[in-house]
C-alpha positions as CSV (number, residue, x, y, z in Angstrom):
1,M,13.7,76.4,-19.5
2,N,13.4,73.4,-21.8
3,P,15.5,72.6,-25.0
4,A,12.9,74.1,-27.3
5,Q,13.0,77.4,-25.4
6,A,16.8,77.5,-25.4
7,R,16.8,77.1,-29.2
8,A,14.1,79.7,-29.6
9,A,15.8,82.2,-27.3
10,R,19.1,81.9,-29.1
11,A,17.3,82.2,-32.5
12,Y,15.4,85.3,-31.3
13,L,18.5,87.0,-30.2
14,N,20.2,86.0,-33.5
15,L,23.2,84.5,-31.6
16,D,25.4,81.7,-32.8
17,M,26.3,78.9,-30.4
18,K,29.9,80.0,-30.1
19,T,28.8,83.4,-28.7
20,V,26.4,81.9,-26.2
21,C,29.0,79.4,-25.0
22,A,31.5,82.1,-24.5
23,Q,29.2,84.6,-22.8
24,A,27.0,82.4,-20.6
25,P,29.5,80.5,-20.2
26,V,28.7,76.9,-21.1
27,G,30.5,74.2,-23.0
28,K,29.7,73.9,-26.7
29,R,29.0,70.2,-26.5
30,T,26.8,70.7,-23.4
31,L,24.7,73.4,-25.1
32,T,24.5,71.4,-28.4
33,E,23.2,68.3,-26.6
34,F,20.8,70.3,-24.4
35,E,19.2,72.1,-27.4
36,R,18.9,68.8,-29.2
37,G,17.1,67.4,-26.1
38,S,19.6,64.6,-25.6
39,R,21.1,65.9,-22.4
40,A,19.8,67.4,-19.1
41,L,21.7,70.3,-17.6
42,A,23.0,70.5,-14.0
43,D,21.0,73.0,-11.9
44,T,23.9,75.4,-11.8
45,T,24.5,75.3,-15.6
46,L,20.8,75.6,-16.3
47,A,20.5,78.6,-14.0
48,R,23.5,80.3,-15.6
49,L,22.2,79.7,-19.1
50,K,18.7,80.9,-18.3
51,G,20.2,83.9,-16.4
52,Y,22.2,84.8,-19.5
53,Y,19.1,84.8,-21.7
54,I,17.1,86.8,-19.2
55,A,19.9,89.4,-19.1
56,Q,19.5,89.7,-22.9
57,G,15.8,90.5,-22.5
58,I,14.2,87.1,-22.8
59,I,11.3,86.6,-20.3
60,F,10.4,83.2,-18.9
61,S,7.2,82.5,-17.0
62,S,4.9,79.6,-16.1
63,E,1.3,79.0,-17.1
64,R,-1.1,76.2,-16.5
65,D,-3.3,74.8,-19.2
66,A,-6.9,73.7,-18.8
67,N,-5.7,70.2,-17.7
68,G,-3.6,71.6,-14.9
69,I,-0.3,70.6,-16.6
70,T,2.4,73.1,-16.0
71,K,3.8,74.5,-19.3
72,T,6.7,76.9,-19.5
73,S,6.4,79.8,-21.8
74,S,8.5,82.7,-22.6
75,Y,8.5,85.9,-24.4
76,V,9.6,83.7,-27.2
77,E,6.3,82.1,-28.1
78,D,5.0,79.2,-30.3
79,I,8.1,77.1,-29.5
80,E,6.5,73.7,-28.9
81,N,6.6,72.9,-32.6
82,D,9.0,75.6,-33.8
83,G,11.5,73.2,-35.4
84,G,14.2,75.6,-34.3
85,N,12.5,78.7,-35.8
86,A,11.3,81.0,-33.1
87,K,8.2,83.1,-33.5
88,T,8.3,86.1,-31.1
89,K,5.8,88.0,-29.1
90,L,6.4,90.7,-26.5
91,E,4.7,89.3,-23.4
92,Y,5.6,91.9,-20.9
93,D,6.5,95.6,-21.2
94,D,9.2,96.0,-18.5
95,R,8.4,99.5,-17.2
96,F,9.8,98.9,-13.8
97,G,13.1,97.1,-14.4
98,L,11.8,93.8,-13.3
99,N,13.8,91.9,-15.9
100,N,17.0,93.2,-14.4
101,I,16.0,92.0,-11.0
102,S,15.2,88.5,-12.4
103,S,18.5,88.4,-14.3
104,E,20.6,89.4,-11.3
105,C,18.7,87.1,-8.9
106,A,19.2,84.2,-11.3
107,K,22.9,84.9,-11.5
108,I,23.2,85.0,-7.7
109,K,21.2,81.8,-7.3
110,S,23.6,80.1,-9.7
111,Y,26.6,81.3,-7.7
112,V,25.1,80.2,-4.4
113,S,24.5,76.7,-5.9
114,A,28.1,76.6,-7.1
115,C,29.4,77.8,-3.7
116,S,27.4,75.1,-1.9
117,M,29.0,72.4,-4.0
118,Y,32.4,73.4,-2.5
119,V,31.3,73.1,1.1
120,N,32.3,69.5,1.8
121,F,34.4,69.7,4.9
122,S,33.4,66.2,6.2
123,R,34.5,64.6,3.0
124,D,37.7,66.5,2.8
125,I,38.5,65.8,6.5
126,L,38.1,62.1,5.9
127,N,40.1,62.1,2.7
128,Y,43.0,64.0,4.4
129,A,42.9,61.8,7.6
130,I,42.9,58.6,5.5
131,A,45.8,59.9,3.4
132,I,48.0,60.7,6.4
133,S,47.1,57.5,8.3
134,N,48.5,55.2,5.6
135,L,45.4,53.0,6.1
136,N,42.9,51.9,3.6
137,Q,39.2,52.8,4.1
138,K,38.4,49.5,5.9
139,Q,41.3,49.8,8.3
140,F,40.6,53.5,8.9
141,A,36.9,52.8,9.6
142,S,38.0,50.2,12.2
143,K,40.4,52.6,13.7
144,I,37.7,55.2,14.5
145,G,35.0,52.7,15.3
146,R,32.8,53.1,12.3
147,S,31.8,50.9,9.4
148,P,33.3,51.1,5.9
149,A,29.8,51.9,4.6
150,F,29.7,55.0,6.8
151,I,33.1,56.1,5.5
152,S,32.0,55.7,1.9
153,A,28.7,57.6,2.6
154,V,30.7,60.6,4.0
155,I,33.1,60.6,1.1
156,L,30.1,60.4,-1.3
157,Q,28.6,63.4,0.6
158,K,25.5,61.4,1.7
159,K,26.4,61.8,5.4
160,F,28.3,64.3,7.6
161,L,30.8,63.9,10.4
162,S,29.5,64.6,13.9
163,S,31.5,66.9,16.2
164,E,32.1,63.9,18.5
165,L,33.6,61.8,15.6
166,S,35.7,64.7,14.4
167,D,37.1,64.9,18.0
168,V,38.1,61.2,17.7
169,I,39.8,61.8,14.4
170,Q,41.5,64.9,15.7
171,N,42.9,63.2,18.7
172,E,43.9,60.0,16.9
173,F,45.7,61.7,14.0
174,G,46.7,65.0,15.6
175,I,44.7,67.3,13.2
176,D,43.5,70.5,14.9
177,G,40.2,72.3,14.5
178,L,38.1,69.5,13.1
179,S,35.1,70.0,15.4
180,E,34.9,73.7,14.4
181,M,35.0,72.6,10.7
182,V,32.1,70.2,10.9
183,I,30.0,72.6,12.9
184,A,30.7,75.3,10.4
185,E,29.9,73.0,7.5
186,K,26.4,72.5,8.7
187,R,25.9,76.2,9.4
188,I,27.2,77.3,6.0
189,K,25.1,74.7,4.2
190,K,22.0,75.9,6.1
191,L,22.7,79.5,5.3
192,L,23.3,78.9,1.6
193,N,20.1,76.8,1.4
194,E,18.2,79.7,3.0
195,I,19.7,82.2,0.6
196,H,18.8,79.9,-2.3
197,K,15.2,79.6,-1.1
198,G,15.0,83.3,-0.6
199,L,16.1,84.0,-4.2
200,S,13.6,81.4,-5.5
201,E,10.9,83.2,-3.6
202,T,12.1,86.5,-4.9
203,L,12.0,85.3,-8.5
204,S,8.5,83.9,-8.0
205,E,7.3,87.2,-6.6
206,V,8.9,89.2,-9.5
207,E,7.1,86.9,-12.0
208,R,3.8,87.5,-10.1
209,I,4.3,91.2,-10.4
210,K,5.1,90.9,-14.1
211,K,1.8,89.1,-14.6
212,V,-0.1,91.7,-12.7
213,N,1.5,94.6,-14.6
214,S,1.1,92.9,-18.0
215,K,-2.7,93.2,-17.5
216,T,-2.5,96.9,-17.1
C-alpha cells in the first residue's frame, strides 16, 4: 500500500484522519506524513494500517504492466493521479468471504512481527550482566574474552550469544538459566519467521483465488 492508496482508501470510506488513527491504530503525525509521501512506515505499522482498511472492505492486489513493473492497485482505482480524490470501482465481488480471511491474516501477521521484536534475549542478557558487573562494555568484553565490537553487535541485535558464551556469563556472574534462554531465542525467532512466511503465502493464495473468481 503506497501513500496515494492510503489517501484513496480513507477518502473512499469517508473517514477523517482522527478516526483512522484511533481505530487502526496509528499516530496522527505518522499517518499524515505517510499520506503526504514524506515518511515510510515500519512494516508492523504498514501491515496494521493496511489490515484496518482491508477490514473495512478495501481490496488490495498486485498487477504487472506491459513493462513488467509491479504496480499496486486496489478496489480504489485511478489513484496514481487522484490528487487525493478517489475514484472507486468494485474489483472483486466477495462471495466466499475471502476479504475476511485477508483482513484477519494481515492482523495476525502484524502481531507476529510485533512479537518478534520483543524476542531479544541475547541483548537483554548482556545488558543485565553488564549492569550487575559494574563494568563498562570494554571491561566486560575483556572479562568474558570477547571484543567490544562483538558486545556492541549483540546489543544492537546484529549477533546472538552462543550457548557456550552464555555459560561463561552464567558462571562468571552467577545468573542461572542463560543457556536455555539463548537456545529458546533462536527457536522462537525461527518459529515466528515460519509463521510470518506462512501468513504471507496464505495472503498470496487468497489474492490468487480472488483473481480467479473475479473472472467468473
